[in-house]
N, C-alpha and C positions, 0 to 999 in steps of 0.2 A: 415808031412807038410800038411797044410790046402789047400784044393782045392781052386782055385781062383773063385770069384763070380762077375758077372756083375749085378749091381743094376739098376733096371729100375724104373723111377719115372714119375710123371705126367707132368713135364715141368715147374712147378711153383717153385718159390724160396723157399717157405715153404716145398715143396716136396723134393727139393735138400737138405735142411737142415735136414729133416727127414732121408734121406738116409745117411747123415753123422753121425747122431745120431746112427742109426742102425749099421753102420759099426764099430763105436767105441765101442758101447755097446756089440755087439756080437763078437767083435774081428775078423771081417771078413777080409780075404785076398782079397782086392778089385781089380778086373781086370779092371773094367771100371764102369762109372756111365753114363747112357744114358736116354734120353727122350723116353717115351713109343711109340711115333710115329716115332722114328728114330732108334730104338734098332735093333742091329744085334747080333746074337748069335756067341760067340767066339768058336773056335774049342776046346779049352782046359779049358773053364770056364762054370760054372753053371749060371743060371739066377734066380734072386730073384726080385719079384715085390714089390715095396715100396708103401705103402698107406700113404698119407700125414696125419700127426698127428701134429696139431698146437702146442700142449704143448711140444712135443719133439723138434720141430723146435725152439721154444722159448728158450729151455735149451741150444741148440747149439749157438743161437744168443747171449744169455747172457754170455755164457762161452767165446766166442770170444771177445765180447765187454769188458769183465772184463780184458782180456789180453791186448787189444789195441783198442781204438776207431778208430784209423786210419785203422787198419786191417779190421774191420767190414765194413767200408765204401768201402775200396778197393775190398772186396769180393762181396758186393752187386753190385757195379758199374761194375766190371768185369763180373759178371754173366749176367747182362743186355746187355753185348756186343754181346751175342749169338754166340760167336766164337766157331767154331767146336772143340770139345774136351775140352772145358773150365772147365767142371765139374771135370774131373780128375785132371786138373791142380790146381783147387781150393781145391780139397781134399788133394792133396800133400801140398799145401800152408798151409792149416789148420793143418795138421800133424806137419809141421815144426814149426808153431806158438805155438802149444800146448807143443811141446818139448823144446821150447826156454825158458831159465831162465827169460829173460826179453823180453816179446813180443813186447814192444815198439820199440825195436831196432833189427828188423829182418835184416839179412845179404843181402844187395842189390847186393852183388857180386854173390849171388845164382841166377841161371837163372830163376827158377820158381818164386821166390819173385820179381825179376825185371820185368818179363813178366806180372805178375798180376798187379803190380804198373803202368806199361805203359798202359795196357788195361784200367785200371780205369781212368787214365788221359784222354785217348781218349774219353771215355764215358762222362766224366765231361765236356770236351770241347763241345761235341755235345749237352749236356744239356743246356749249356749257349747259344749256337747258337739258339736252338729252342726257348728259352725264349725271345731272341731278335728278331727272324724272324717270329714268328707267326703273321698272319694277319687275323683278324676276319671279317666276313661278317654277317650282320644282316638278319636273316631269317624272313619270314612272321609270324612265331610263336613267334617272339621276343626273339629268342635265337641267341647268337653270335656264329657263326660256323667257324671253321678253319680246313684245311687239313694240315697234315705234312707228310713227308716221310723220317724220320731220318735214319742214318746209323745204329743206335743202338736203342734198346727198351727203350727210355727215358721217355715215358709218365708217369710212376710212379714217376719219379724224378722231373718233372716240375709241377705237380698238385698243390703243395703248393704255388709256385710262382704266379700262375694265380689265385688261390683262394684268396690269400692275396691282389693281385693287382686289381682284378675285383670282389670284394666280393658283390657288389650291383647289379650284372646282371647275368642272366643265360648264360652259355656258354658250348660249346662242342668242344673238340679238337679231331680230328679223324686221326689215323695213317693209311694211305692208304696201306702201305706195309704189316702191321700186322693185318689189318682188325678189329681193335677195337679202342675204344675211351674212353675219360674221360669226364663225364658230371657233371656240377655243377648246382644244382637246388636252389641256395640261402641258402641252409642248409648244404649239404655235397656233396662230390665228389664221384661218383661211376663209375665203369668201365662198358661200354656198347658195345654191338655188333650191327652193323648196316648192312642192306642190301642196299648198295648204288648202284643204277644203273649208276649214273653219278658221276664222280669225279669232284667236283667243284673247279677249279683253280681260283685264285683271279684275274680274268681278266674281260674285258668288254663284253665278250660273255655272254649274259644275260641268267639267269636261272630263272624259275618260282618259285624256292624255296626261292629266296631272295627278300627283299623289294626294290621297285623302288628307294627309297632314297639312298640305299646302292651304286648304280651305280653313282648317282649324287655326293655322297661323294667321291667315288674313282676318279672321274674326277677332283674334286677340289684338292684332294691330289696329283694327278699326275701333275697338273698344278703347284702346290706349289713346288713339288720335282724338276721339270724341271727349275723353276725360281731360285731356290737356288743352282742348280748344275752348278757351274761356270766352263765353258769349259777349261779355262787355267789351272785350278787346278786338272783336272781329271787325276788320275793315275790308269789306268786299272789293272795293275798287282797287286798293293797294294789293290785295291778295291776287286778284286777277292779273295785275301787271306782272307779278312775280311768277304766277302759275297760270298761264293763259288757258282758257277753257278747252281749247282744242286738244290739250294733253290729258284732260280729266278722265276720259274713258279708259286710259291705261293705268290709272292710279287706283289701287285698291281702296285707299282711304276716301276716294271721291265717288265710289260706286253709287251711293244714294243720291248724289247731286246730279248725276248724268241723266 
């Protein structure tokens, strides 16, 4: 009987897919798959460090996609949930997918398959919320800047939406919780790390980083928002379902409610 092995990877999606490749290729009895900054040695398992190899990751990606387009989407979205232990759940999911005669019809009565599908849906909902709730502020460098603090790591999922929608202006969306952002320079989108001393919420507390006209615009927007917000039609419970309170601090029209 093969000794079980814990695979330790760099935390990236390509790193995870490389770990899956190595596990299949070397027929490893996998005890766990862990990020290198969170790894813990098991009492009865060996540890193997996985070095990210893009070609190996692509082979796993293509193998899954050839089985099921829906499955590759579920795997990527669920991975971005950052749920504790998700790597091992995904590895089990991929094993079931590869064994299935028809990968398009995985058994949703299986707890692992159902769990991954539910996780992916949650991440998908957060993606759509971020696309709707991002509020840009114009900096003095003529870059439109926005902070977000999503429940899941959705920046990689929303970049295409904003690149398509705001193709004619430079913008940067920064994830406060994960301390990285995506920056569009009119040519391509790249991931950036910033050392932000102040977290700029979309409010009228003025920051030197933003153009004066930005605050004038926010005042106009708030006046419009208040004028169209008919008191007799307000349904706080329904409104909070569509715009959860955790997003309010980044919405200029909500500054008085925070």
